[in-house]
N, C-alpha and C positions, 0 to 999 in steps of 0.2 A: 579539486583540492583546494580547501577553503583555508589557507595558512593565517590569513587576515581576521578570522573568527565573525564574517559578517553575514553570513549565510545561513538561514534557520535551517535546524536539522530536519525538520519534516521535507523542506523543499529539496535540501541536497539530496535525501534519500530518494526521492520522486524522481528527480531528473536524472539522477545516477541509474535508475531503472529504465527510463524513457532512451537514456543515450546506450545503453547496452542492447536494448530490443534494437535500437535503428542501426547500430552495427552489425547486429546478426542480420538485418534484412537488407541492408544495403552496401554493407563493409566500411562506410565512412565513419571515423572517428572523430568526435566531437568531445574536447576536454575545457574546463574552467579551471582556471588557477585565479585566487585572489592573494594579494601580498600585502605588506604593511607598508614598505616602501621599495623603491627603486634602489635607493642607497647610491645614489647618484649616477646608474647606468641608464643609458638609453631606452625607452620604453620599446623601438621599435627593435633595437638589439637584441634585449632580453627576450622578447617574444618569440623572434626567431629562432634564437638559440635554444630556447626551451621545444618549441614545437618541432625542431627539425633534427636538433641533436641530442638533447636530453631526452624527451619522450618517443621522439622518434613517431610523429600522428600520421596515421594514413598506411594504407597497405602499399608493399613493395610493388613499384611498377604504376601503382595508381595516384600515390601523393593525394589522396583522399582526407587529408586530416584538417581540423579548424581548432584553433585556441583562442579562447577569450581571454586575456588577462586583464586582471583590474589591480591599479595601484592604490590603496587607500588614501595614504598621506598626501601623493601628489594629485588625487583625485582626477587619474587617466585611466583610460582603458583602450585596449587595441584588440581587434580580431585579425590572428594570421590565418590565412586562409591557403591551403595548399593548391596548388594547380589544377590537380583532378576535380577541384569543386568550383573553381574559378567560374566556369560556365553557367553553374548554377546559383552561385553567390560572387557576382561581379562586385566592385568595389562600390559603384553606385547605391545598390541595393545595401550591401553590408552597411555602409553610411550611413544610410537612411535608417536602418534597423536601430542602429546605435542611438540617433537622434529620437527616434519615437519611443523607444522602450527603455534604454538606459538613462539617459539624461532626465526625463522628467522623474522617473522614480529616484534616482541618485539625488536630485535637487531636494525632494523631500526626507533624504536621509534613508531611504527604503531600498538597500543593495538587495536584500532577497528577494523582493519584488522585482526590480529592474533585471537582475541576472535571469530570474525565471522567465520574464516575459522575452526576453531577449532569445534564450536557450529555447524555448519552445517554437519562437518565430522561424529560427535558424533550422532546428529540426524538422519543425514542418515543411519547411521549402525543400529540402533533401528529401524527406520522405514521400512529398507528393511528385516531384522528378522521377523517383525510382517506382511509381506506381503502388507503393505501400501504406499501411497504416499502423501506426503504434498505438498499443492497446492502451484504452484510458486517458491519452494525452489531451489534455483541452487544447484550442486556440488561444494564442497569444492575445493578451489584452493590454492595451497602451495605459496609462496612469491614469488619463483624462477620462476613462469610460467607465460609466457605473456598473455596467453589467447588466442593466435592467433595461427590458424593453420598452420603448415608447407606448403609452396608453391609445385606445382608440379615440377619445376624446382629444388627446393632444394631437393626433393625427388630422382627425378632422376640423379642430379649431384651425391648423396651421394651413390645410387647405381652403378653410372659408377666407382667412387673411389673404392668401395668394390671390383668390377670384375678387376680392375687394379692391386690392391692388390693381389689378389688371383692368376691372372697370373703370376706377378713378383713372387711369391713365388713358385710356379710350375715350373717356369723357370729356376728360380737360388735360391733353398732353403737357401743354404749358405750364398749367399748375402744378403738375406731378413732378415735372422735371425742376421747378424751382423747389419743391418741397424735399425732393432727392438732395438737391445740392444743398439745402441749409441744413436740414437735420439728418441725411445720412452720411456725415461725416466723410464727403466728396472732397477731393481734393483740388479741385476748380476753383474754391472761393479760399483764401488765405488771409488771415489778419491783417497783414501787410497791405494786400491789393484789392479787399474786399468791396470796396466801394466802386474802387476802377473797373473791375471785372463784371462787377453785378450791373452796372450802367452798358457796358459792351453786350452782356448776357441779354440784357432787355431788348437791345436793338436787333441783335441775331434772331431771338425767337419771333419778332414780327414778320420774318420772310423765312423762316423754316418750315419744312413740310412734316407731315408725321414720321415717314421714313427717317428723315434725318436725325429728328427728337430721339427715335428708338437707337438711332446708333450712337448718338450723344450721352444717353444713359450708358450703354454698354461698355461704351471705352472706358479705360480704367484711368 
C-alpha cells in the first residue's frame, strides 16, 4: 500500500502480481507500506503493530509474513520479518539488502526503484528456498549496476593489464611495491610520516625476499 504516493503505478502492479504468486506457491506473505510520516511514533513499534496486529501477515502457525515499511518524511525504513522467515531472511541478510538496494536508490530520490529492487531480492530468496520460480520476475539489480554485460574487448583488456602487472612484479618486485605504495592509494605512507616511513621501507626492501614482498603487498 503506497500511502506516501512514491511508488510508480506500473511497478506497484508488477510487485503485487509477483507477491500474490509468491504467496500461492510458498504461503509466505510479503507486503509493502509507505507512509508520509511516523507522526512521532517509533518505527519499530509501528511496523510490528501493522505486521502482527493490523494486517496479521503470515499464515497461522507459520508466522511467515514480512513487512517493508517506509516513512518518507523521516527517511527511514524497516523490515519486519516473521519468525517463520527468519531462517531464510536473518537480520544480517535483511540489513545488507537494505543497504544494497534501498539506500542507494533512496539517496537518488528513486523510491520506486529502491522498493522494487528490495522486494525482488526478498521474494527471490523466499522462492529459491521453497524451490519455486515466480513467473516473469526479474533478478534484483542494485543502483550501481548498469544492466549491460561487459564487452569482449573490455574483458581482454583487463586480462592483459593483469598479466602485465604480474610480469612487472616478477621482473622487479621492489619497484612494483614502491609503485603500489605511492600510486595505489595504500595506507602505508601518510602525508605526516611519508619521509620517515619511506626511508625505513627502503632499508627493509634491501633485505626482504620475494615471498615477503608478496605478503606485504597483499596485507591491508
